[in-house]
C-alpha positions as CSV (number, residue, x, y, z in Angstrom):
1,M,0.5,38.8,31.7
2,N,-1.8,37.7,28.9
3,T,0.9,38.3,26.3
4,V,3.3,36.2,28.4
5,T,0.8,33.4,28.7
6,V,0.0,33.4,25.0
7,T,3.7,33.3,24.2
8,Q,4.3,30.4,26.6
9,N,1.4,28.5,25.1
10,S,2.6,29.1,21.6
11,G,6.1,27.9,22.6
12,T,4.7,24.8,24.3
13,K,2.6,23.9,21.2
14,T,5.7,24.4,18.9
15,R,7.8,22.1,21.1
16,S,5.0,19.6,21.2
17,K,4.7,19.7,17.4
18,V,8.5,19.3,16.9
19,Q,8.6,16.4,19.4
20,R,5.7,14.7,17.6
21,M,7.4,15.1,14.2
22,T,10.7,13.9,15.6
23,T,9.0,10.8,17.1
24,M,7.2,10.0,13.9
25,A,10.4,10.4,11.9
26,I,12.3,8.1,14.2
27,L,9.5,5.5,14.1
28,A,9.4,5.7,10.3
29,A,13.1,5.1,10.2
30,I,12.7,2.0,12.4
31,V,9.9,0.8,10.2
32,I,12.1,1.0,7.2
33,V,15.1,-0.7,8.9
34,L,13.0,-3.5,10.4
35,Q,11.2,-4.2,7.1
36,V,14.4,-4.2,5.0
37,A,16.9,-5.8,7.4
38,V,14.9,-7.9,9.9
39,S,12.3,-9.7,7.8
40,V,12.5,-13.5,8.2
41,P,11.7,-15.6,5.2
42,L,9.0,-18.3,5.9
43,G,7.5,-20.3,3.0
44,P,6.3,-18.1,0.2
45,F,6.1,-15.0,2.4
46,T,8.2,-13.2,5.1
47,I,7.5,-12.6,8.8
48,T,8.2,-9.0,9.9
49,L,8.5,-7.1,13.2
50,T,7.5,-3.9,11.4
51,L,4.1,-3.7,13.0
52,V,5.6,-3.0,16.4
53,P,6.7,0.6,15.7
54,I,3.5,1.2,13.7
55,I,1.5,0.2,16.8
56,I,3.7,2.5,19.0
57,G,3.1,5.4,16.6
58,A,-0.7,4.7,16.5
59,I,-0.8,4.8,20.3
60,L,1.4,8.0,20.6
61,D,-0.2,9.9,17.7
62,G,-3.5,8.3,17.2
63,P,-5.0,6.9,13.9
64,A,-3.3,9.6,11.8
65,G,0.2,8.6,13.1
66,G,-0.6,4.9,12.7
67,A,-1.8,5.4,9.2
68,F,1.3,7.4,8.3
69,L,3.7,4.7,9.6
70,G,1.5,2.0,8.0
71,T,1.8,3.8,4.6
72,V,5.6,4.0,5.0
73,F,5.5,0.2,5.7
74,G,3.3,-0.3,2.6
75,I,5.6,1.7,0.3
76,V,8.7,-0.2,1.5
77,V,6.9,-3.5,0.9
78,S,5.9,-2.3,-2.6
79,I,9.5,-1.6,-3.4
80,Q,10.5,-5.0,-2.2
81,V,7.8,-6.6,-4.3
82,I,9.0,-4.7,-7.4
83,T,12.6,-5.6,-6.8
84,G,11.7,-9.3,-6.1
85,A,12.8,-9.2,-2.5
86,A,9.4,-10.0,-1.1
87,G,9.2,-13.6,-2.2
88,A,8.2,-15.7,-5.3
89,F,4.4,-15.4,-4.8
90,S,4.6,-11.6,-4.4
91,T,6.4,-11.5,-7.7
92,M,3.7,-13.6,-9.3
93,M,1.1,-11.2,-7.9
94,L,3.0,-8.2,-9.4
95,E,3.2,-9.8,-12.8
96,Y,-0.6,-10.7,-12.7
97,Q,-1.9,-7.4,-11.5
98,P,0.8,-4.8,-10.9
99,V,-1.3,-1.8,-9.9
100,L,-3.6,-3.8,-7.6
101,T,-0.6,-5.5,-6.0
102,I,1.0,-2.2,-5.1
103,L,-2.4,-0.8,-3.9
104,T,-2.9,-3.9,-1.7
105,C,0.6,-3.5,-0.1
106,I,-0.1,0.1,0.8
107,L,-3.7,-0.4,1.8
108,K,-3.1,-3.2,4.2
109,G,-0.3,-1.3,6.0
110,T,-2.2,2.0,6.1
111,C,-5.3,0.4,7.5
112,A,-3.4,-1.7,10.0
113,G,-1.9,1.5,11.5
114,L,-5.2,3.5,11.3
115,V,-7.4,0.8,12.9
116,S,-4.7,0.2,15.6
117,G,-4.9,3.8,16.5
118,L,-8.7,3.7,16.6
119,F,-8.8,0.7,18.8
120,F,-6.3,2.3,21.3
121,R,-8.4,5.4,21.4
122,I,-11.6,3.4,22.1
123,F,-10.3,0.9,24.6
124,S,-8.0,3.1,26.5
125,R,-11.1,5.0,27.7
126,F,-11.7,1.9,29.9
127,K,-8.1,1.1,30.8
128,Y,-4.8,2.3,29.3
129,Y,-3.3,-1.2,29.2
130,M,-6.4,-2.5,27.5
131,G,-6.0,0.1,24.8
132,V,-2.4,-0.9,24.2
133,L,-3.2,-4.6,24.1
134,M,-6.1,-4.2,21.7
135,A,-4.0,-2.0,19.4
136,A,-1.3,-4.7,19.3
137,I,-3.9,-7.4,18.6
138,I,-5.8,-5.7,15.8
139,A,-2.8,-4.5,13.7
140,P,-1.7,-8.0,12.5
141,I,-5.4,-9.0,12.0
142,V,-6.1,-6.1,9.7
143,N,-2.8,-6.4,7.9
144,T,-3.2,-10.1,7.2
145,G,-7.0,-9.8,6.7
146,I,-6.8,-7.3,3.9
147,F,-4.1,-9.3,2.1
148,S,-6.2,-12.5,2.5
149,V,-9.3,-10.8,1.0
150,A,-7.3,-9.5,-2.0
151,A,-5.7,-12.9,-2.5
152,L,-9.0,-14.7,-2.5
153,T,-10.7,-12.3,-4.8
154,I,-8.3,-10.4,-7.1
155,F,-5.6,-13.0,-7.1
156,R,-7.8,-16.1,-6.8
157,S,-6.6,-17.7,-10.0
158,L,-3.0,-17.5,-8.8
159,I,-3.9,-19.1,-5.5
160,V,-5.8,-21.9,-7.2
161,S,-2.8,-22.5,-9.5
162,A,-0.4,-22.5,-6.6
163,L,-2.5,-24.9,-4.5
164,G,-3.5,-27.0,-7.5
165,T,-7.2,-27.1,-6.4
166,S,-10.1,-24.8,-5.9
167,Q,-11.9,-27.1,-3.4
168,N,-12.1,-25.7,0.2
169,L,-9.9,-22.8,-1.1
170,L,-10.4,-20.7,2.0
171,G,-9.3,-23.3,4.4
172,V,-6.3,-24.5,2.4
173,F,-5.2,-20.9,1.8
174,L,-5.4,-19.9,5.4
175,T,-3.5,-23.0,6.6
176,T,-0.9,-23.1,3.8
177,F,-0.3,-19.4,2.9
178,I,-1.3,-17.5,6.0
179,G,-1.4,-19.8,9.0
180,L,2.2,-19.9,10.3
181,N,3.0,-16.3,9.2
182,F,0.0,-14.8,10.9
183,L,0.4,-16.8,14.1
184,V,4.1,-15.8,14.5
185,E,3.4,-12.1,13.7
186,F,0.4,-12.1,16.0
187,S,2.3,-13.7,18.9
188,V,5.2,-11.3,18.5
189,N,3.0,-8.3,18.7
190,V,1.1,-9.5,21.7
191,A,4.3,-10.7,23.4
192,L,6.0,-7.3,22.9
193,T,3.0,-5.4,24.3
194,P,4.7,-5.1,27.8
195,V,7.8,-3.7,26.1
196,V,5.6,-1.2,24.2
197,I,4.0,-0.1,27.5
198,R,7.4,0.5,29.1
199,I,8.6,2.5,26.0
200,L,5.5,4.6,26.1
201,K,5.9,5.3,29.9
202,A,9.5,6.4,29.3
203,V,8.4,8.7,26.4
204,R,5.7,10.3,28.5
205,K,8.1,10.9,31.5
206,D,10.4,12.8,29.2
207,K,7.6,15.2,28.1
């Protein structure tokens, strides 16, 4: 009886691991497709829907899953920057500090997924829907926040040159470079939260 139970548990764990790997692979593919094919140009940057599958992965697989998908996102963005597909300012950043530009692209994606998973884990203890909502809210904040910090420190001279002034740099940067992009991405993530919840419910029913 014990042997049968151990065998069943082992088989369950194996199936669970395979399902987890399959889910992450599918979400990674969606991340790549969304970033490459569905990004919308807006000013010097682009608006992306890629954070949505990253948030789903962070909820399903925790911080590790979110970090993995965020890293995939960062690598794809890095390739786009190198090939010139990410916009004029991104190309300027690459020419100015190539290594730090790539590191920033990867770091902001990885941290967005990681923190999203952490927020879900913390807030879902109170209520599941709250965890999903907080995961959706924090991802674009971290993604944009890390980029903003890098832009205003490492790439400060480029920002000053692009804006033509160093006075009230933070305010002008946030409204000119970040404002609309962030608001759209933030709104999309929050608006799609109910859809995310339905997807997660469907996934869990299939298990």
